C-alpha positions as CSV (number, residue, x, y, z in Angstrom):
1,M,22.2,-33.1,31.3
2,K,24.1,-35.0,34.0
3,H,27.4,-34.8,32.2
4,F,27.0,-31.0,31.9
5,F,26.2,-30.8,35.6
6,I,29.4,-32.7,36.5
7,A,31.5,-30.6,34.2
8,L,30.1,-27.4,35.6
9,L,31.0,-28.6,39.2
10,C,34.5,-29.2,38.0
11,I,34.7,-25.6,36.8
12,T,33.3,-23.9,39.9
13,A,34.8,-26.2,42.5
14,S,38.2,-27.9,43.2
15,C,37.8,-31.2,41.5
16,T,40.5,-33.9,41.9
17,K,40.0,-35.1,38.4
18,K,39.9,-32.5,35.6
19,V,39.1,-33.0,31.9
20,S,42.2,-32.0,29.9
21,P,41.3,-29.5,27.1
22,I,42.4,-30.1,23.6
23,T,45.6,-28.2,23.1
24,A,48.5,-28.0,20.7
25,A,50.4,-30.3,23.0
26,T,48.3,-33.2,21.7
27,K,49.6,-32.9,18.2
28,T,51.7,-35.6,16.5
29,P,54.8,-34.5,14.6
30,T,52.9,-34.5,11.3
31,D,49.8,-32.9,12.8
32,T,49.2,-29.4,11.5
33,L,45.9,-28.7,13.3
34,T,45.6,-25.6,15.4
35,Y,43.1,-24.6,18.0
36,S,41.5,-21.4,19.3
37,T,39.9,-20.6,22.6
38,A,36.1,-21.1,22.6
39,N,34.0,-18.0,23.0
40,T,32.7,-17.3,26.6
41,L,30.7,-14.4,28.1
42,T,29.7,-13.6,31.7
43,I,27.3,-10.9,33.0
44,T,25.7,-10.2,36.4
45,G,22.2,-9.0,37.5
46,D,19.1,-10.0,39.4
47,F,17.6,-12.3,36.8
48,D,15.4,-14.4,39.0
49,G,13.9,-11.6,41.0
50,D,15.0,-12.7,44.5
51,G,16.9,-9.4,45.2
52,K,20.3,-11.1,45.0
53,Q,23.0,-10.8,42.4
54,D,23.1,-13.7,39.9
55,I,25.9,-14.8,37.5
56,L,25.1,-15.7,33.9
57,N,27.7,-17.7,32.0
58,Q,27.7,-18.4,28.3
59,L,29.9,-21.3,27.1
60,L,30.3,-23.9,24.4
61,A,29.5,-27.5,25.1
62,D,29.7,-30.8,23.2
63,S,27.0,-33.4,22.6
64,T,27.6,-34.9,26.0
65,G,27.2,-31.6,27.8
66,R,30.9,-31.2,28.6
67,P,32.2,-27.6,28.4
68,I,34.6,-27.0,25.5
69,D,37.7,-24.9,26.1
70,K,39.4,-25.2,22.6
71,V,37.9,-25.5,19.1
72,R,39.7,-26.6,16.0
73,D,40.6,-24.0,13.4
74,H,39.7,-24.4,9.8
75,E,40.6,-22.7,6.5
76,T,37.1,-22.1,5.3
77,W,33.8,-21.3,7.0
78,E,32.1,-24.3,5.3
79,E,34.7,-26.6,7.0
80,T,33.9,-24.9,10.4
81,V,30.2,-25.4,10.0
82,N,30.6,-29.1,9.1
83,Y,32.9,-29.6,12.0
84,Y,30.5,-28.1,14.6
85,S,27.7,-30.2,13.2
86,K,29.6,-33.4,13.4
87,Q,30.8,-32.7,17.0
88,G,27.3,-31.7,18.1
89,Y,28.6,-28.5,19.7
90,Y,26.0,-26.0,21.0
91,T,25.9,-22.8,23.1
92,A,24.7,-22.9,26.7
93,V,23.7,-20.0,29.0
94,V,23.7,-21.0,32.6
95,I,22.4,-19.0,35.6
96,N,24.3,-19.5,38.9
97,H,25.9,-22.6,37.5
98,K,22.6,-24.5,37.9
99,P,22.2,-27.2,35.1
100,A,18.5,-27.3,35.6
101,D,18.1,-23.7,34.3
102,I,20.1,-23.8,31.0
103,L,19.2,-21.8,27.9
104,T,20.6,-23.6,24.8
105,F,21.3,-22.7,21.2
106,S,22.1,-25.4,18.7
107,N,24.2,-24.8,15.6
108,S,26.0,-21.8,17.1
109,Q,29.6,-21.2,18.2
110,G,28.7,-18.8,21.0
111,L,26.9,-15.5,21.2
112,Y,27.7,-12.2,19.5
113,C,26.5,-10.4,22.7
114,L,25.0,-11.1,26.1
115,I,23.6,-7.9,27.6
116,N,21.8,-7.2,30.9
117,V,19.1,-4.7,29.7
118,G,17.6,-4.3,33.2
119,D,14.0,-4.8,34.3
120,L,12.1,-3.8,31.1
121,N,8.7,-5.1,32.2
122,N,8.7,-4.1,35.9
123,D,8.6,-7.6,37.2
124,K,11.7,-7.2,39.4
125,R,13.7,-9.4,37.1
126,D,16.5,-8.1,34.8
127,E,16.0,-9.2,31.2
128,I,18.9,-10.1,28.9
129,A,19.5,-9.5,25.2
130,L,21.5,-11.9,23.1
131,V,22.3,-12.8,19.5
132,P,23.5,-16.3,18.7
133,D,26.6,-16.6,16.5
134,S,24.9,-19.1,14.2
135,M,26.7,-21.7,12.1
136,D,25.0,-20.8,8.8
137,F,25.7,-18.9,5.6
138,S,23.5,-15.8,6.3
139,R,24.3,-12.4,7.8
140,H,20.7,-12.0,8.9
141,N,20.1,-12.8,12.5
142,Y,17.8,-12.1,15.5
143,C,18.3,-10.3,18.8
144,H,16.3,-12.2,21.5
145,I,15.1,-10.6,24.7
146,Y,14.8,-13.3,27.4
147,S,13.2,-13.1,30.9
148,F,13.8,-15.8,33.6
149,C,10.2,-16.5,34.4
150,P,9.0,-18.9,37.2
151,S,8.7,-21.6,34.5
152,G,12.2,-20.9,33.2
153,W,13.7,-18.8,30.4
154,K,11.1,-17.2,28.0
155,D,11.7,-15.3,24.8
156,V,9.6,-12.2,25.4
157,F,10.6,-10.2,22.4
158,S,12.8,-10.5,19.3
159,F,13.8,-8.4,16.3
160,S,15.9,-8.7,13.2
161,V,19.6,-7.6,13.1
162,H,22.3,-7.6,10.5
163,E,25.5,-9.2,11.7
164,D,27.7,-6.4,10.3
165,A,26.8,-4.6,13.5
166,F,29.3,-6.9,15.2
167,D,32.2,-6.3,12.7
168,Y,35.3,-5.0,14.4
169,M,38.9,-4.0,13.6
170,G,41.9,-5.7,15.2
171,D,42.6,-9.1,16.7
172,T,40.8,-8.7,20.1
173,L,37.1,-9.7,20.1
174,P,35.2,-6.9,21.8
175,V,32.5,-7.3,24.4
176,F,29.4,-5.7,23.1
177,T,27.3,-3.8,25.7
178,N,24.9,-2.7,23.0
179,I,24.3,-3.4,19.3
180,P,25.4,-0.4,17.2
181,Q,22.3,1.1,15.4
182,A,20.2,-1.9,16.5
183,L,20.0,-1.9,20.4
184,E,21.2,1.2,22.2
185,Y,20.7,2.8,25.6
186,R,19.7,6.4,25.4
187,N,18.5,8.8,28.2
188,S,17.9,5.9,30.6
189,E,15.9,3.9,28.1
190,W,16.7,1.1,25.6
191,Y,15.8,1.6,22.0
192,F,15.8,-0.9,19.1
193,Y,15.7,-1.0,15.3
194,D,14.4,-4.0,13.5
195,Y,16.5,-4.7,10.4
196,L,13.6,-6.1,8.4
197,D,10.3,-5.0,10.0
198,M,9.7,-1.7,11.7
199,Q,6.2,-0.4,12.4
200,Y,5.7,3.4,12.8
201,K,2.7,5.4,13.8
202,T,3.7,8.6,11.9
203,E,5.8,9.4,8.8
204,E,8.1,11.5,11.0
205,D,9.1,8.5,13.0
206,V,10.1,6.4,9.9
207,G,13.8,5.2,10.2
208,K,14.1,6.0,13.9
209,M,14.8,3.6,16.7
210,L,11.8,2.8,19.0
211,P,11.6,2.3,22.7
212,L,12.1,-1.4,23.7
213,I,9.0,-2.6,25.4
214,V,8.5,-6.2,26.4
215,A,5.6,-8.2,27.9
216,P,5.9,-9.6,31.5
217,C,6.0,-13.3,32.3
218,N,2.6,-15.1,32.1
């Protein structure tokens, strides 16, 4: 993804030539199009296990790998879905701004959440939890737990979630540090609830959240 690498360098360094984002200033007198800021998220942690703090950035990119700052607004969700498909937009998660270590999600307009859940499998690497904001017509989704293994990012666990967990009031998009009633931190431990498939050992445990346990890299 050479284009993506060049674009990331322009973000993190002082480039003499910058790509101008799409803004309202590009409108013609008869143009009624409006644009919104693309969704971005950033978290820190030791994701590669080297004992040093890493930076994890989530951003939106186009089909050439160029980061997208602004996205066009549409009146209906169907128009938005078609627009993203035609533009080839996808979500990218990059560690330490290295294009060789990109985690990508097609057909999504960002992530509902990007959470550092700590070292769940005792391999000296912090795992992450994320839910793609998929460009589809379903409210059913999945929370994925990723670990940055020696071979790259690996999905070590996933469970079903309902997107109403991310509904909010007001105009400001919140930054989710947990997923209400689906992924919560209690008594120094993460617990999860699978929206569609929960397995319990006893009848007393039915309906309860269970400890989040994930496998190590292999």
